[in-house]
CHARMM internal coordinates of N, CA and C (Angstrom, degrees):
IC EDIT
DIST 1 N 1 CA 1.4629
DIST 1 CA 1 C 1.4991
ANGL 1 N 1 CA 1 C 108.36
DIST 1 C 2 N 1.3097
ANGL 1 CA 1 C 2 N 114.21
DIHE 1 N 1 CA 1 C 2 N 135.30
DIST 2 N 2 CA 1.4575
ANGL 1 C 2 N 2 CA 120.87
DIHE 1 CA 1 C 2 N 2 CA 179.81
DIST 2 CA 2 C 1.5088
ANGL 2 N 2 CA 2 C 110.83
DIHE 1 C 2 N 2 CA 2 C -113.84
DIST 2 C 3 N 1.2508
ANGL 2 CA 2 C 3 N 114.80
DIHE 2 N 2 CA 2 C 3 N 147.48
DIST 3 N 3 CA 1.4818
ANGL 2 C 3 N 3 CA 121.73
DIHE 2 CA 2 C 3 N 3 CA 177.02
DIST 3 CA 3 C 1.5226
ANGL 3 N 3 CA 3 C 107.91
DIHE 2 C 3 N 3 CA 3 C -128.21
DIST 3 C 4 N 1.3418
ANGL 3 CA 3 C 4 N 116.25
DIHE 3 N 3 CA 3 C 4 N 141.24
DIST 4 N 4 CA 1.4378
ANGL 3 C 4 N 4 CA 116.81
DIHE 3 CA 3 C 4 N 4 CA 173.58
DIST 4 CA 4 C 1.5338
ANGL 4 N 4 CA 4 C 107.81
DIHE 3 C 4 N 4 CA 4 C -86.62
DIST 4 C 5 N 1.2966
ANGL 4 CA 4 C 5 N 116.97
DIHE 4 N 4 CA 4 C 5 N 174.64
DIST 5 N 5 CA 1.4667
ANGL 4 C 5 N 5 CA 120.80
DIHE 4 CA 4 C 5 N 5 CA -173.02
DIST 5 CA 5 C 1.5387
ANGL 5 N 5 CA 5 C 112.23
DIHE 4 C 5 N 5 CA 5 C -64.33
DIST 5 C 6 N 1.3323
ANGL 5 CA 5 C 6 N 117.66
DIHE 5 N 5 CA 5 C 6 N -38.85
DIST 6 N 6 CA 1.4814
ANGL 5 C 6 N 6 CA 120.52
DIHE 5 CA 5 C 6 N 6 CA 178.89
DIST 6 CA 6 C 1.4853
ANGL 6 N 6 CA 6 C 111.62
DIHE 5 C 6 N 6 CA 6 C -65.45
DIST 6 C 7 N 1.3311
ANGL 6 CA 6 C 7 N 119.66
DIHE 6 N 6 CA 6 C 7 N -37.62
DIST 7 N 7 CA 1.4772
ANGL 6 C 7 N 7 CA 122.10
DIHE 6 CA 6 C 7 N 7 CA 177.36
DIST 7 CA 7 C 1.5116
ANGL 7 N 7 CA 7 C 110.64
DIHE 6 C 7 N 7 CA 7 C -68.39
DIST 7 C 8 N 1.3163
ANGL 7 CA 7 C 8 N 116.64
DIHE 7 N 7 CA 7 C 8 N -41.48
DIST 8 N 8 CA 1.4715
ANGL 7 C 8 N 8 CA 119.84
DIHE 7 CA 7 C 8 N 8 CA 179.26
DIST 8 CA 8 C 1.5447
ANGL 8 N 8 CA 8 C 109.64
DIHE 7 C 8 N 8 CA 8 C -63.91
DIST 8 C 9 N 1.3079
ANGL 8 CA 8 C 9 N 119.09
DIHE 8 N 8 CA 8 C 9 N -43.93
DIST 9 N 9 CA 1.4728
ANGL 8 C 9 N 9 CA 121.06
DIHE 8 CA 8 C 9 N 9 CA -179.02
DIST 9 CA 9 C 1.4927
ANGL 9 N 9 CA 9 C 111.06
DIHE 8 C 9 N 9 CA 9 C -63.73
DIST 9 C 10 N 1.3452
ANGL 9 CA 9 C 10 N 116.45
DIHE 9 N 9 CA 9 C 10 N -37.26
DIST 10 N 10 CA 1.4765
ANGL 9 C 10 N 10 CA 120.07
DIHE 9 CA 9 C 10 N 10 CA 177.60
DIST 10 CA 10 C 1.4993
ANGL 10 N 10 CA 10 C 109.81
DIHE 9 C 10 N 10 CA 10 C -65.62
DIST 10 C 11 N 1.3309
ANGL 10 CA 10 C 11 N 119.40
DIHE 10 N 10 CA 10 C 11 N -44.12
DIST 11 N 11 CA 1.4727
ANGL 10 C 11 N 11 CA 121.87
DIHE 10 CA 10 C 11 N 11 CA 177.65
DIST 11 CA 11 C 1.5295
ANGL 11 N 11 CA 11 C 113.00
DIHE 10 C 11 N 11 CA 11 C -66.38
DIST 11 C 12 N 1.3065
ANGL 11 CA 11 C 12 N 114.96
DIHE 11 N 11 CA 11 C 12 N -37.27
DIST 12 N 12 CA 1.4686
ANGL 11 C 12 N 12 CA 119.97
DIHE 11 CA 11 C 12 N 12 CA 176.51
DIST 12 CA 12 C 1.5458
ANGL 12 N 12 CA 12 C 112.24
DIHE 11 C 12 N 12 CA 12 C -60.79
DIST 12 C 13 N 1.3424
ANGL 12 CA 12 C 13 N 112.76
DIHE 12 N 12 CA 12 C 13 N -41.33
DIST 13 N 13 CA 1.5122
ANGL 12 C 13 N 13 CA 117.04
DIHE 12 CA 12 C 13 N 13 CA 178.16
DIST 13 CA 13 C 1.5072
ANGL 13 N 13 CA 13 C 110.71
DIHE 12 C 13 N 13 CA 13 C -63.94
DIST 13 C 14 N 1.3689
ANGL 13 CA 13 C 14 N 117.58
DIHE 13 N 13 CA 13 C 14 N -41.77
DIST 14 N 14 CA 1.3938
ANGL 13 C 14 N 14 CA 120.74
DIHE 13 CA 13 C 14 N 14 CA 175.63
DIST 14 CA 14 C 1.5551
ANGL 14 N 14 CA 14 C 113.26
DIHE 13 C 14 N 14 CA 14 C -62.28
DIST 14 C 15 N 1.3013
ANGL 14 CA 14 C 15 N 111.87
DIHE 14 N 14 CA 14 C 15 N -39.10
DIST 15 N 15 CA 1.4938
ANGL 14 C 15 N 15 CA 118.47
DIHE 14 CA 14 C 15 N 15 CA -179.06
DIST 15 CA 15 C 1.5147
ANGL 15 N 15 CA 15 C 112.55
DIHE 14 C 15 N 15 CA 15 C -61.88
DIST 15 C 16 N 1.3370
ANGL 15 CA 15 C 16 N 116.47
DIHE 15 N 15 CA 15 C 16 N -34.95
DIST 16 N 16 CA 1.4966
ANGL 15 C 16 N 16 CA 119.40
DIHE 15 CA 15 C 16 N 16 CA -178.86
DIST 16 CA 16 C 1.5212
ANGL 16 N 16 CA 16 C 110.04
DIHE 15 C 16 N 16 CA 16 C -66.15
DIST 16 C 17 N 1.3521
ANGL 16 CA 16 C 17 N 118.00
DIHE 16 N 16 CA 16 C 17 N -23.89
DIST 17 N 17 CA 1.4960
ANGL 16 C 17 N 17 CA 121.72
DIHE 16 CA 16 C 17 N 17 CA -177.25
DIST 17 CA 17 C 1.5008
ANGL 17 N 17 CA 17 C 112.48
DIHE 16 C 17 N 17 CA 17 C -102.36
DIST 17 C 18 N 1.3398
ANGL 17 CA 17 C 18 N 117.17
DIHE 17 N 17 CA 17 C 18 N -30.62
DIST 18 N 18 CA 1.4789
ANGL 17 C 18 N 18 CA 121.01
DIHE 17 CA 17 C 18 N 18 CA -170.93
DIST 18 CA 18 C 1.5093
ANGL 18 N 18 CA 18 C 113.03
DIHE 17 C 18 N 18 CA 18 C -125.30
DIST 18 C 19 N 1.3134
ANGL 18 CA 18 C 19 N 117.33
DIHE 18 N 18 CA 18 C 19 N 31.18
DIST 19 N 19 CA 1.4890
ANGL 18 C 19 N 19 CA 118.82
DIHE 18 CA 18 C 19 N 19 CA -174.80
DIST 19 CA 19 C 1.5340
ANGL 19 N 19 CA 19 C 111.32
DIHE 18 C 19 N 19 CA 19 C -72.66
DIST 19 C 20 N 1.3167
ANGL 19 CA 19 C 20 N 113.63
DIHE 19 N 19 CA 19 C 20 N 155.47
DIST 20 N 20 CA 1.4333
ANGL 19 C 20 N 20 CA 120.86
DIHE 19 CA 19 C 20 N 20 CA 176.58
DIST 20 CA 20 C 1.5377
ANGL 20 N 20 CA 20 C 111.39
DIHE 19 C 20 N 20 CA 20 C -83.24
DIST 20 C 21 N 1.3412
ANGL 20 CA 20 C 21 N 115.17
DIHE 20 N 20 CA 20 C 21 N -43.51
DIST 21 N 21 CA 1.4822
ANGL 20 C 21 N 21 CA 123.17
DIHE 20 CA 20 C 21 N 21 CA 178.12
DIST 21 CA 21 C 1.5183
ANGL 21 N 21 CA 21 C 108.09
DIHE 20 C 21 N 21 CA 21 C -141.70
DIST 21 C 22 N 1.3115
ANGL 21 CA 21 C 22 N 114.39
DIHE 21 N 21 CA 21 C 22 N 152.85
DIST 22 N 22 CA 1.4499
ANGL 21 C 22 N 22 CA 122.15
DIHE 21 CA 21 C 22 N 22 CA 178.22
DIST 22 CA 22 C 1.4941
ANGL 22 N 22 CA 22 C 111.52
DIHE 21 C 22 N 22 CA 22 C -154.60
DIST 22 C 23 N 1.3250
ANGL 22 CA 22 C 23 N 117.69
DIHE 22 N 22 CA 22 C 23 N 148.72
DIST 23 N 23 CA 1.4466
ANGL 22 C 23 N 23 CA 119.48
DIHE 22 CA 22 C 23 N 23 CA 176.53
DIST 23 CA 23 C 1.5101
ANGL 23 N 23 CA 23 C 112.08
DIHE 22 C 23 N 23 CA 23 C 165.10
DIST 23 C 24 N 1.3155
ANGL 23 CA 23 C 24 N 116.59
DIHE 23 N 23 CA 23 C 24 N 177.52
DIST 24 N 24 CA 1.4214
ANGL 23 C 24 N 24 CA 120.94
DIHE 23 CA 23 C 24 N 24 CA -178.14
DIST 24 CA 24 C 1.5892
ANGL 24 N 24 CA 24 C 108.90
DIHE 23 C 24 N 24 CA 24 C -89.29
DIST 24 C 25 N 1.3454
ANGL 24 CA 24 C 25 N 114.32
DIHE 24 N 24 CA 24 C 25 N 139.23
DIST 25 N 25 CA 1.4264
ANGL 24 C 25 N 25 CA 124.33
DIHE 24 CA 24 C 25 N 25 CA 175.29
DIST 25 CA 25 C 1.4899
ANGL 25 N 25 CA 25 C 108.13
DIHE 24 C 25 N 25 CA 25 C -140.08
DIST 25 C 26 N 1.3557
ANGL 25 CA 25 C 26 N 117.31
DIHE 25 N 25 CA 25 C 26 N 161.69
DIST 26 N 26 CA 1.4399
ANGL 25 C 26 N 26 CA 121.16
DIHE 25 CA 25 C 26 N 26 CA 173.73
DIST 26 CA 26 C 1.5171
ANGL 26 N 26 CA 26 C 108.08
DIHE 25 C 26 N 26 CA 26 C -93.49
DIST 26 C 27 N 1.3685
ANGL 26 CA 26 C 27 N 114.60
DIHE 26 N 26 CA 26 C 27 N 134.81
DIST 27 N 27 CA 1.4661
ANGL 26 C 27 N 27 CA 121.37
DIHE 26 CA 26 C 27 N 27 CA -179.28
DIST 27 CA 27 C 1.5656
ANGL 27 N 27 CA 27 C 106.65
DIHE 26 C 27 N 27 CA 27 C -120.06
DIST 27 C 28 N 1.2963
ANGL 27 CA 27 C 28 N 115.20
DIHE 27 N 27 CA 27 C 28 N 132.50
DIST 28 N 28 CA 1.4748
ANGL 27 C 28 N 28 CA 119.42
DIHE 27 CA 27 C 28 N 28 CA 178.22
DIST 28 CA 28 C 1.5497
ANGL 28 N 28 CA 28 C 109.62
DIHE 27 C 28 N 28 CA 28 C -70.99
DIST 28 C 29 N 1.3384
ANGL 28 CA 28 C 29 N 117.60
DIHE 28 N 28 CA 28 C 29 N 137.34
DIST 29 N 29 CA 1.4571
ANGL 28 C 29 N 29 CA 118.62
DIHE 28 CA 28 C 29 N 29 CA 177.54
DIST 29 CA 29 C 1.5273
ANGL 29 N 29 CA 29 C 112.47
DIHE 28 C 29 N 29 CA 29 C -69.82
DIST 29 C 30 N 1.3061
ANGL 29 CA 29 C 30 N 115.06
DIHE 29 N 29 CA 29 C 30 N 165.39
DIST 30 N 30 CA 1.4849
ANGL 29 C 30 N 30 CA 120.65
DIHE 29 CA 29 C 30 N 30 CA -175.80
DIST 30 CA 30 C 1.4988
ANGL 30 N 30 CA 30 C 111.82
DIHE 29 C 30 N 30 CA 30 C -61.08
DIST 30 C 31 N 1.3152
ANGL 30 CA 30 C 31 N 119.24
DIHE 30 N 30 CA 30 C 31 N -28.02
DIST 31 N 31 CA 1.5127
ANGL 30 C 31 N 31 CA 120.81
DIHE 30 CA 30 C 31 N 31 CA 177.36
DIST 31 CA 31 C 1.5139
ANGL 31 N 31 CA 31 C 112.69
DIHE 30 C 31 N 31 CA 31 C -86.49
DIST 31 C 32 N 1.3870
ANGL 31 CA 31 C 32 N 116.32
DIHE 31 N 31 CA 31 C 32 N -0.09
DIST 32 N 32 CA 1.4659
ANGL 31 C 32 N 32 CA 123.08
DIHE 31 CA 31 C 32 N 32 CA 178.49
DIST 32 CA 32 C 1.5112
ANGL 32 N 32 CA 32 C 116.11
DIHE 31 C 32 N 32 CA 32 C 62.33
DIST 32 C 33 N 1.3146
ANGL 32 CA 32 C 33 N 117.82
DIHE 32 N 32 CA 32 C 33 N 17.94
DIST 33 N 33 CA 1.4611
ANGL 32 C 33 N 33 CA 123.44
DIHE 32 CA 32 C 33 N 33 CA -179.46
DIST 33 CA 33 C 1.5022
ANGL 33 N 33 CA 33 C 112.58
DIHE 32 C 33 N 33 CA 33 C -97.05
DIST 33 C 34 N 1.3146
ANGL 33 CA 33 C 34 N 118.78
DIHE 33 N 33 CA 33 C 34 N -28.74
DIST 34 N 34 CA 1.4696
ANGL 33 C 34 N 34 CA 121.94
DIHE 33 CA 33 C 34 N 34 CA -173.90
DIST 34 CA 34 C 1.4757
ANGL 34 N 34 CA 34 C 112.69
DIHE 33 C 34 N 34 CA 34 C -129.63
DIST 34 C 35 N 1.2775
ANGL 34 CA 34 C 35 N 116.05
DIHE 34 N 34 CA 34 C 35 N 158.79
DIST 35 N 35 CA 1.4925
ANGL 34 C 35 N 35 CA 123.78
DIHE 34 CA 34 C 35 N 35 CA 173.04
DIST 35 CA 35 C 1.5327
ANGL 35 N 35 CA 35 C 108.18
DIHE 34 C 35 N 35 CA 35 C -110.89
DIST 35 C 36 N 1.3041
ANGL 35 CA 35 C 36 N 116.88
DIHE 35 N 35 CA 35 C 36 N 134.58
DIST 36 N 36 CA 1.4349
ANGL 35 C 36 N 36 CA 122.67
DIHE 35 CA 35 C 36 N 36 CA 176.47
DIST 36 CA 36 C 1.5248
ANGL 36 N 36 CA 36 C 112.08
DIHE 35 C 36 N 36 CA 36 C -120.83
DIST 36 C 37 N 1.3140
ANGL 36 CA 36 C 37 N 114.99
DIHE 36 N 36 CA 36 C 37 N 140.17
DIST 37 N 37 CA 1.4576
ANGL 36 C 37 N 37 CA 120.02
DIHE 36 CA 36 C 37 N 37 CA 177.61
DIST 37 CA 37 C 1.5231
ANGL 37 N 37 CA 37 C 108.59
DIHE 36 C 37 N 37 CA 37 C -80.64
DIST 37 C 38 N 1.3374
ANGL 37 CA 37 C 38 N 114.35
DIHE 37 N 37 CA 37 C 38 N 123.10
DIST 38 N 38 CA 1.5014
ANGL 37 C 38 N 38 CA 120.20
DIHE 37 CA 37 C 38 N 38 CA -176.98
DIST 38 CA 38 C 1.5152
ANGL 38 N 38 CA 38 C 108.19
DIHE 37 C 38 N 38 CA 38 C -131.98
DIST 38 C 39 N 1.3193
ANGL 38 CA 38 C 39 N 115.18
DIHE 38 N 38 CA 38 C 39 N 153.27
DIST 39 N 39 CA 1.4628
ANGL 38 C 39 N 39 CA 123.51
DIHE 38 CA 38 C 39 N 39 CA 176.55
DIST 39 CA 39 C 1.5353
ANGL 39 N 39 CA 39 C 106.85
DIHE 38 C 39 N 39 CA 39 C -89.10
DIST 39 C 40 N 1.3590
ANGL 39 CA 39 C 40 N 117.71
DIHE 39 N 39 CA 39 C 40 N 123.09
DIST 40 N 40 CA 1.4231
ANGL 39 C 40 N 40 CA 121.75
DIHE 39 CA 39 C 40 N 40 CA -178.49
DIST 40 CA 40 C 1.5670
ANGL 40 N 40 CA 40 C 109.85
DIHE 39 C 40 N 40 CA 40 C -113.77
DIST 40 C 41 N 1.3135
ANGL 40 CA 40 C 41 N 113.34
DIHE 40 N 40 CA 40 C 41 N 144.42
DIST 41 N 41 CA 1.4718
ANGL 40 C 41 N 41 CA 120.99
DIHE 40 CA 40 C 41 N 41 CA 178.86
DIST 41 CA 41 C 1.5064
ANGL 41 N 41 CA 41 C 109.57
DIHE 40 C 41 N 41 CA 41 C -132.24
DIST 41 C 42 N 1.2819
ANGL 41 CA 41 C 42 N 116.96
DIHE 41 N 41 CA 41 C 42 N 121.67
DIST 42 N 42 CA 1.4891
ANGL 41 C 42 N 42 CA 122.25
DIHE 41 CA 41 C 42 N 42 CA 178.59
DIST 42 CA 42 C 1.5383
ANGL 42 N 42 CA 42 C 109.39
DIHE 41 C 42 N 42 CA 42 C -96.85
DIST 42 C 43 N 1.3549
ANGL 42 CA 42 C 43 N 113.32
DIHE 42 N 42 CA 42 C 43 N 122.99
DIST 43 N 43 CA 1.4724
ANGL 42 C 43 N 43 CA 119.39
DIHE 42 CA 42 C 43 N 43 CA 178.95
DIST 43 CA 43 C 1.4901
ANGL 43 N 43 CA 43 C 107.55
DIHE 42 C 43 N 43 CA 43 C -136.13
DIST 43 C 44 N 1.3273
ANGL 43 CA 43 C 44 N 116.26
DIHE 43 N 43 CA 43 C 44 N 115.54
DIST 44 N 44 CA 1.4608
ANGL 43 C 44 N 44 CA 123.47
DIHE 43 CA 43 C 44 N 44 CA -174.31
DIST 44 CA 44 C 1.5677
ANGL 44 N 44 CA 44 C 108.22
DIHE 43 C 44 N 44 CA 44 C 52.38
DIST 44 C 45 N 1.3016
ANGL 44 CA 44 C 45 N 115.40
DIHE 44 N 44 CA 44 C 45 N -118.69
DIST 45 N 45 CA 1.4939
ANGL 44 C 45 N 45 CA 116.03
DIHE 44 CA 44 C 45 N 45 CA 179.42
DIST 45 CA 45 C 1.5047
ANGL 45 N 45 CA 45 C 111.66
DIHE 44 C 45 N 45 CA 45 C -108.93
DIST 45 C 46 N 1.2790
ANGL 45 CA 45 C 46 N 118.77
DIHE 45 N 45 CA 45 C 46 N 30.66
DIST 46 N 46 CA 1.4487
ANGL 45 C 46 N 46 CA 125.52
DIHE 45 CA 45 C 46 N 46 CA 175.31
DIST 46 CA 46 C 1.5337
ANGL 46 N 46 CA 46 C 112.69
DIHE 45 C 46 N 46 CA 46 C -120.30
DIST 46 C 47 N 1.2910
ANGL 46 CA 46 C 47 N 116.05
DIHE 46 N 46 CA 46 C 47 N 128.03
DIST 47 N 47 CA 1.4667
ANGL 46 C 47 N 47 CA 120.10
DIHE 46 CA 46 C 47 N 47 CA 176.27
DIST 47 CA 47 C 1.5324
ANGL 47 N 47 CA 47 C 107.47
DIHE 46 C 47 N 47 CA 47 C -108.16
DIST 47 C 48 N 1.3578
ANGL 47 CA 47 C 48 N 117.66
DIHE 47 N 47 CA 47 C 48 N 107.59
DIST 48 N 48 CA 1.4203
ANGL 47 C 48 N 48 CA 122.66
DIHE 47 CA 47 C 48 N 48 CA 178.86
DIST 48 CA 48 C 1.5137
ANGL 48 N 48 CA 48 C 109.02
DIHE 47 C 48 N 48 CA 48 C -89.21
DIST 48 C 49 N 1.3121
ANGL 48 CA 48 C 49 N 116.82
DIHE 48 N 48 CA 48 C 49 N 147.74
DIST 49 N 49 CA 1.4756
ANGL 48 C 49 N 49 CA 119.46
DIHE 48 CA 48 C 49 N 49 CA 170.82
DIST 49 CA 49 C 1.5395
ANGL 49 N 49 CA 49 C 111.90
DIHE 48 C 49 N 49 CA 49 C -129.09
DIST 49 C 50 N 1.3233
ANGL 49 CA 49 C 50 N 114.41
DIHE 49 N 49 CA 49 C 50 N 143.94
DIST 50 N 50 CA 1.4427
ANGL 49 C 50 N 50 CA 121.33
DIHE 49 CA 49 C 50 N 50 CA -172.27
DIST 50 CA 50 C 1.5499
ANGL 50 N 50 CA 50 C 107.50
DIHE 49 C 50 N 50 CA 50 C -128.06
DIST 50 C 51 N 1.3067
ANGL 50 CA 50 C 51 N 114.55
DIHE 50 N 50 CA 50 C 51 N 161.99
DIST 51 N 51 CA 1.4684
ANGL 50 C 51 N 51 CA 119.44
DIHE 50 CA 50 C 51 N 51 CA 175.06
DIST 51 CA 51 C 1.5175
ANGL 51 N 51 CA 51 C 112.99
DIHE 50 C 51 N 51 CA 51 C -58.02
DIST 51 C 52 N 1.3771
ANGL 51 CA 51 C 52 N 116.71
DIHE 51 N 51 CA 51 C 52 N -43.50
DIST 52 N 52 CA 1.4356
ANGL 51 C 52 N 52 CA 122.93
DIHE 51 CA 51 C 52 N 52 CA 175.52
DIST 52 CA 52 C 1.5029
ANGL 52 N 52 CA 52 C 109.32
DIHE 51 C 52 N 52 CA 52 C -157.80
DIST 52 C 53 N 1.3624
ANGL 52 CA 52 C 53 N 117.34
DIHE 52 N 52 CA 52 C 53 N -178.57
DIST 53 N 53 CA 1.4384
ANGL 52 C 53 N 53 CA 119.57
DIHE 52 CA 52 C 53 N 53 CA -175.59
DIST 53 CA 53 C 1.5386
ANGL 53 N 53 CA 53 C 113.70
DIHE 52 C 53 N 53 CA 53 C -75.15
DIST 53 C 54 N 1.3041
ANGL 53 CA 53 C 54 N 118.73
DIHE 53 N 53 CA 53 C 54 N -5.41
DIST 54 N 54 CA 1.4658
ANGL 53 C 54 N 54 CA 121.25
DIHE 53 CA 53 C 54 N 54 CA 174.65
DIST 54 CA 54 C 1.5163
ANGL 54 N 54 CA 54 C 113.89
DIHE 53 C 54 N 54 CA 54 C -95.80
DIST 54 C 55 N 1.3485
ANGL 54 CA 54 C 55 N 116.85
DIHE 54 N 54 CA 54 C 55 N -7.99
DIST 55 N 55 CA 1.4653
ANGL 54 C 55 N 55 CA 121.25
DIHE 54 CA 54 C 55 N 55 CA -178.56
DIST 55 CA 55 C 1.5355
ANGL 55 N 55 CA 55 C 108.54
DIHE 54 C 55 N 55 CA 55 C -70.76
DIST 55 C 56 N 1.3115
ANGL 55 CA 55 C 56 N 113.50
DIHE 55 N 55 CA 55 C 56 N 145.58
DIST 56 N 56 CA 1.4768
ANGL 55 C 56 N 56 CA 119.41
DIHE 55 CA 55 C 56 N 56 CA 176.87
DIST 56 CA 56 C 1.5262
ANGL 56 N 56 CA 56 C 112.18
DIHE 55 C 56 N 56 CA 56 C -110.82
DIST 56 C 57 N 1.3047
ANGL 56 CA 56 C 57 N 117.93
DIHE 56 N 56 CA 56 C 57 N -15.14
DIST 57 N 57 CA 1.4810
ANGL 56 C 57 N 57 CA 122.85
DIHE 56 CA 56 C 57 N 57 CA 178.74
DIST 57 CA 57 C 1.5211
ANGL 57 N 57 CA 57 C 106.21
DIHE 56 C 57 N 57 CA 57 C -111.56
DIST 57 C 58 N 1.3572
ANGL 57 CA 57 C 58 N 116.12
DIHE 57 N 57 CA 57 C 58 N 125.14
DIST 58 N 58 CA 1.4738
ANGL 57 C 58 N 58 CA 118.04
DIHE 57 CA 57 C 58 N 58 CA 178.65
DIST 58 CA 58 C 1.5318
ANGL 58 N 58 CA 58 C 114.41
DIHE 57 C 58 N 58 CA 58 C -68.63
DIST 58 C 59 N 1.3268
ANGL 58 CA 58 C 59 N 115.35
DIHE 58 N 58 CA 58 C 59 N 147.64
DIST 59 N 59 CA 1.4404
ANGL 58 C 59 N 59 CA 120.00
DIHE 58 CA 58 C 59 N 59 CA 172.46
DIST 59 CA 59 C 1.5106
ANGL 59 N 59 CA 59 C 112.76
DIHE 58 C 59 N 59 CA 59 C -79.45
DIST 59 C 60 N 1.3364
ANGL 59 CA 59 C 60 N 114.12
DIHE 59 N 59 CA 59 C 60 N -23.08
DIST 60 N 60 CA 1.4704
ANGL 59 C 60 N 60 CA 119.77
DIHE 59 CA 59 C 60 N 60 CA 177.98
DIST 60 CA 60 C 1.5155
ANGL 60 N 60 CA 60 C 110.01
DIHE 59 C 60 N 60 CA 60 C -176.03
DIST 60 C 61 N 1.3251
ANGL 60 CA 60 C 61 N 112.18
DIHE 60 N 60 CA 60 C 61 N 178.87
DIST 61 N 61 CA 1.4849
ANGL 60 C 61 N 61 CA 119.82
DIHE 60 CA 60 C 61 N 61 CA -178.58
DIST 61 CA 61 C 1.5116
ANGL 61 N 61 CA 61 C 107.71
DIHE 60 C 61 N 61 CA 61 C -147.27
DIST 61 C 62 N 1.3080
ANGL 61 CA 61 C 62 N 114.57
DIHE 61 N 61 CA 61 C 62 N 147.03
DIST 62 N 62 CA 1.5049
ANGL 61 C 62 N 62 CA 121.72
DIHE 61 CA 61 C 62 N 62 CA 177.83
DIST 62 CA 62 C 1.5068
ANGL 62 N 62 CA 62 C 106.03
DIHE 61 C 62 N 62 CA 62 C -122.92
DIST 62 C 63 N 1.3314
ANGL 62 CA 62 C 63 N 115.80
DIHE 62 N 62 CA 62 C 63 N 123.10
DIST 63 N 63 CA 1.4527
ANGL 62 C 63 N 63 CA 122.31
DIHE 62 CA 62 C 63 N 63 CA 177.17
DIST 63 CA 63 C 1.4889
ANGL 63 N 63 CA 63 C 108.47
DIHE 62 C 63 N 63 CA 63 C -83.54
DIST 63 C 64 N 1.3338
ANGL 63 CA 63 C 64 N 118.22
DIHE 63 N 63 CA 63 C 64 N 120.82
DIST 64 N 64 CA 1.4777
ANGL 63 C 64 N 64 CA 122.39
DIHE 63 CA 63 C 64 N 64 CA -179.70
DIST 64 CA 64 C 1.5061
ANGL 64 N 64 CA 64 C 110.96
DIHE 63 C 64 N 64 CA 64 C -100.89
DIST 64 C 65 N 1.3223
ANGL 64 CA 64 C 65 N 113.09
DIHE 64 N 64 CA 64 C 65 N 113.81
DIST 65 N 65 CA 1.5048
ANGL 64 C 65 N 65 CA 117.72
DIHE 64 CA 64 C 65 N 65 CA 179.50
DIST 65 CA 65 C 1.5275
ANGL 65 N 65 CA 65 C 107.18
DIHE 64 C 65 N 65 CA 65 C -103.04
DIST 65 C 66 N 1.3214
ANGL 65 CA 65 C 66 N 115.70
DIHE 65 N 65 CA 65 C 66 N 140.05
DIST 66 N 66 CA 1.4660
ANGL 65 C 66 N 66 CA 120.11
DIHE 65 CA 65 C 66 N 66 CA 173.41
DIST 66 CA 66 C 1.4919
ANGL 66 N 66 CA 66 C 111.54
DIHE 65 C 66 N 66 CA 66 C 54.02
DIST 66 C 67 N 1.3248
ANGL 66 CA 66 C 67 N 116.06
DIHE 66 N 66 CA 66 C 67 N 43.26
DIST 67 N 67 CA 1.4744
ANGL 66 C 67 N 67 CA 120.71
DIHE 66 CA 66 C 67 N 67 CA 178.96
DIST 67 CA 67 C 1.5448
ANGL 67 N 67 CA 67 C 109.49
DIHE 66 C 67 N 67 CA 67 C -120.88
DIST 67 C 68 N 1.2943
ANGL 67 CA 67 C 68 N 116.11
DIHE 67 N 67 CA 67 C 68 N 140.27
DIST 68 N 68 CA 1.4709
ANGL 67 C 68 N 68 CA 119.97
DIHE 67 CA 67 C 68 N 68 CA 179.39
DIST 68 CA 68 C 1.5268
ANGL 68 N 68 CA 68 C 107.59
DIHE 67 C 68 N 68 CA 68 C -122.51
DIST 68 C 69 N 1.3650
ANGL 68 CA 68 C 69 N 116.29
DIHE 68 N 68 CA 68 C 69 N 129.36
DIST 69 N 69 CA 1.4596
ANGL 68 C 69 N 69 CA 120.74
DIHE 68 CA 68 C 69 N 69 CA 179.77
DIST 69 CA 69 C 1.5162
ANGL 69 N 69 CA 69 C 108.82
DIHE 68 C 69 N 69 CA 69 C -98.12
DIST 69 C 70 N 1.3411
ANGL 69 CA 69 C 70 N 115.03
DIHE 69 N 69 CA 69 C 70 N 139.89
DIST 70 N 70 CA 1.4490
ANGL 69 C 70 N 70 CA 120.40
DIHE 69 CA 69 C 70 N 70 CA -179.86
DIST 70 CA 70 C 1.5493
ANGL 70 N 70 CA 70 C 108.55
DIHE 69 C 70 N 70 CA 70 C -131.37
DIST 70 C 71 N 1.2904
ANGL 70 CA 70 C 71 N 116.57
DIHE 70 N 70 CA 70 C 71 N 152.58
DIST 71 N 71 CA 1.4801
ANGL 70 C 71 N 71 CA 119.31
DIHE 70 CA 70 C 71 N 71 CA 175.11
DIST 71 CA 71 C 1.5267
ANGL 71 N 71 CA 71 C 107.73
DIHE 70 C 71 N 71 CA 71 C -87.32
END
COOR INIT
IC SEED 1 N 1 CA 1 C
IC BUILD
């Protein structure tokens, strides 16, 4: 499934208000050499990540297929 930027931003805005889970996690950088602390928000089957918990625009999103979340 593909989303355009406008669709992702709309979903990210909803995620900030209606998320299932949220919190800080470490994310590996694109060059795989460093780990960065990022704010993650789970909304339906999308995992958005942000620079920090005050950010309103996501740095990226990960589409989760066939994944089940449990407490």
